[in-house]
C-alpha positions in Angstrom: 176.6 96.2 84.5 176.5 99.8 83.4 173.3 101.2 84.1 173.4 104.3 82.0 172.1 107.1 84.7 174.9 109.1 84.2 173.5 112.8 83.2 170.5 111.8 85.4 168.6 113.7 87.4 167.3 112.1 90.6 164.6 113.5 93.4 164.8 110.9 96.9 162.6 112.5 100.2 164.3 111.5 103.7 167.8 111.3 101.6 169.9 111.6 105.0 169.0 108.7 106.6 168.6 105.1 106.8 167.4 103.6 103.2 167.0 106.9 101.8 170.8 108.2 102.8 171.8 104.8 100.7 169.7 105.3 97.8 171.1 109.0 97.8 175.0 107.2 97.4 174.2 104.4 94.6 172.7 107.0 92.6 175.8 109.1 92.8 178.0 106.1 92.2 176.2 105.7 88.9 177.4 109.0 88.0 173.6 110.8 88.7 172.8 114.0 89.7 170.4 114.0 92.7 168.3 116.2 95.0 167.7 115.2 98.2 165.5 116.5 101.2 165.2 116.5 104.7 163.2 118.3 107.1 166.1 118.7 108.9 169.2 121.6 108.8 171.1 119.4 110.5 170.8 116.1 108.9 170.7 118.7 105.9 173.9 119.9 106.7 175.7 117.3 107.8 174.7 114.6 104.8 176.0 117.8 102.6 179.4 117.7 103.9 180.0 114.1 103.9 179.0 113.5 100.0 181.0 116.5 99.4 183.6 114.2 100.7 182.8 110.8 99.6 181.5 111.7 96.6 184.4 115.3 95.2 183.7 114.8 91.6 179.6 114.1 92.4 176.5 116.4 91.9 174.4 116.1 95.5 172.0 119.0 95.8 170.0 118.5 99.7 167.4 121.4 100.8 165.8 121.4 104.3 161.9 119.7 103.0 159.3 118.8 104.8 157.5 116.8 103.5 154.2 116.6 104.7 153.5 120.5 103.8 152.7 119.8 100.1 153.6 123.0 98.8 156.6 123.2 100.4 157.1 119.9 98.9 156.4 121.0 95.1 157.8 124.0 95.3 161.2 121.6 95.6 160.3 119.5 93.0 160.4 122.6 91.0 163.0 124.6 91.9 165.4 121.1 91.4 163.7 120.6 87.6 164.9 124.4 87.3 168.4 123.7 88.3 168.9 121.1 87.0 167.1 121.7 84.2 165.3 118.1 84.1 163.8 114.9 86.3 164.6 112.3 85.1 163.8 109.7 88.6 161.7 110.4 91.7 161.6 108.3 94.5 159.3 109.3 97.3 160.7 107.6 100.5 159.4 109.3 103.6 156.9 107.4 105.9 155.8 108.6 109.5 156.0 105.1 110.7 152.3 105.8 112.8 152.2 102.5 114.7 149.4 103.2 116.8 145.7 102.5 115.4 144.4 106.3 116.4 142.7 108.3 114.4 146.0 111.1 115.1 147.8 108.0 113.5 145.7 107.1 110.6 145.6 111.1 109.6 148.8 111.5 109.8 149.9 108.6 107.9 148.2 109.1 105.3 149.6 112.5 104.6 152.8 111.4 104.8 152.6 108.2 103.0 149.8 108.2 100.8 149.3 112.2 100.5 152.5 113.8 99.8 154.3 110.5 97.8 150.9 111.6 95.2 152.2 115.2 95.2 155.4 114.4 94.5 154.9 112.3 91.5 151.6 114.4 90.4 154.6 117.6 90.9 157.1 115.8 88.5 154.7 114.0 86.0 155.4 116.6 83.2 159.1 116.7 83.5 159.5 112.7 83.9 157.5 112.8 80.4 159.5 114.8 78.8 162.3 112.3 79.4 161.2 109.1 79.2 161.6 108.9 83.2 160.2 106.6 86.3 158.8 106.5 89.8 160.6 104.3 92.1 158.3 104.0 95.5 159.6 102.7 99.0 156.2 100.3 100.7 157.1 97.8 103.1 156.4 93.8 103.4 154.1 95.5 105.9 151.8 96.0 103.2 152.2 92.1 102.2 152.2 90.6 105.3 150.0 91.2 108.3 152.6 91.6 111.3 153.3 92.9 114.6 152.4 96.5 113.6 148.7 95.5 113.0 146.2 97.0 113.5 147.4 100.1 112.5 148.4 102.5 109.6 151.1 101.4 108.2 151.1 98.1 106.6 147.1 99.4 105.2 149.1 102.4 103.8 152.3 100.5 102.4 149.8 98.2 100.4 147.8 101.2 99.2 151.4 102.6 98.0 151.9 99.3 95.8 148.6 99.6 94.3 149.2 102.9 93.6 152.2 102.6 92.1 150.7 99.7 89.7 147.9 102.2 88.8 150.7 104.6 88.0 152.6 102.2 85.6 149.0 101.5 83.8 148.2 104.3 82.9 151.1 106.4 82.2 153.1 103.5 80.0 151.9 104.8 77.2 153.3 107.8 78.0 156.7 106.9 78.3 156.6 106.6 81.6 157.4 104.2 84.6 156.6 102.7 88.3 157.7 100.1 89.7 157.7 99.8 94.0 160.3 98.7 96.1 158.7 96.7 99.2 162.2 96.3 101.9 161.9 93.9 104.4 163.6 93.7 108.2 166.9 96.4 107.3 168.6 96.7 110.2 170.4 99.8 110.7 172.0 100.9 113.5 170.7 104.5 113.6 167.1 104.0 112.8 164.1 101.8 113.7 165.5 98.0 114.4 168.2 99.6 115.9 166.4 101.3 118.0 164.6 98.2 118.9 167.9 96.6 119.4 169.0 99.0 122.2 164.8 99.7 123.8 162.7 96.8 122.9 165.7 94.0 122.8 163.3 90.9 123.3 161.0 92.3 120.5 164.2 92.5 118.4 165.0 88.8 119.0 161.8 87.4 117.9 161.9 88.9 114.6 165.6 88.1 114.0 164.3 85.0 114.2 161.8 84.7 111.5 164.4 85.6 108.5 165.0 82.9 107.0 168.8 83.7 106.1 169.9 84.3 109.7 169.9 88.0 109.1 168.3 91.4 108.1 169.1 93.6 105.4 171.3 96.6 104.7 170.1 99.8 103.3 172.7 98.9 100.2 170.9 95.8 99.1 167.8 97.5 98.9 169.3 100.9 97.1 170.8 98.8 94.8 167.1 97.0 93.6 165.8 101.4 93.3 168.7 102.2 91.5 168.6 99.0 89.0 164.8 99.8 89.2 165.5 103.4 87.9 167.9 102.8 85.1 167.3 101.4 81.5 168.8 97.8 82.1 165.1 97.5 83.5 163.2 99.8 80.5 160.7 96.8 79.9 160.1 96.4 84.2 156.7 98.5 85.1 154.1 97.9 87.7 156.0 95.2 90.0 156.8 95.1 93.6 159.9 94.3 93.9 160.5 92.4 97.7 164.1 92.5 99.0 163.0 90.6 101.7 165.5 87.5 102.3 162.4 85.1 102.0 160.9 86.6 105.3 157.1 87.1 103.1 155.2 83.2 103.2 153.2 84.2 101.3 153.6 83.4 97.5 152.9 86.6 95.5 150.6 86.8 92.0 
């Protein structure tokens, strides 16, 4: 299926690891120009080197940005627009994974998972209006089902991401800007959360693995495929959705 993403300019936060890394690669495979960021210079250097090797003809631009520093985040958006001349797709993909029911974790999770997400979208909207572009946010099934992380801010903020995305879709539809959300289930990444849990909390890993009806966890590329499709012209009449990619992990009916 031809997705028509050539010559599109895509911004991805948290683009050096896990799902973000797969999303960057997914857009590059479709011929898009991708600007991505991470707060760690070492990770950006390694990602730029690998992408130049894996996609020699692609346009990938990695930058060091701490999304919790909103002025730096907004400046990065503006610099990407200036460098590439436009912004067509924005994928906010950063979470602080704060899972303690403390004031500090609630503040940290709100600042990174919601305020930074809102900030990058607000800064990008004038450019997205010009290109009739779109936003694909990343939530989680934890925002839909109460799971082992409760009580904590993580699930609450992920639920808020879904609601805000729907608000954005409704209010921006008249200006030609779409907004959709992707909610991953348990996604196994060796250097990610579930890889770490497998190594350090094997009993928790075993119990959570048993909940997956397909007998496995998902792959980062399976999330990236959903994100890339929703960002494409093939999904031109899709806006306001929460696409759950979880191998039927969630048991409730999504209305």
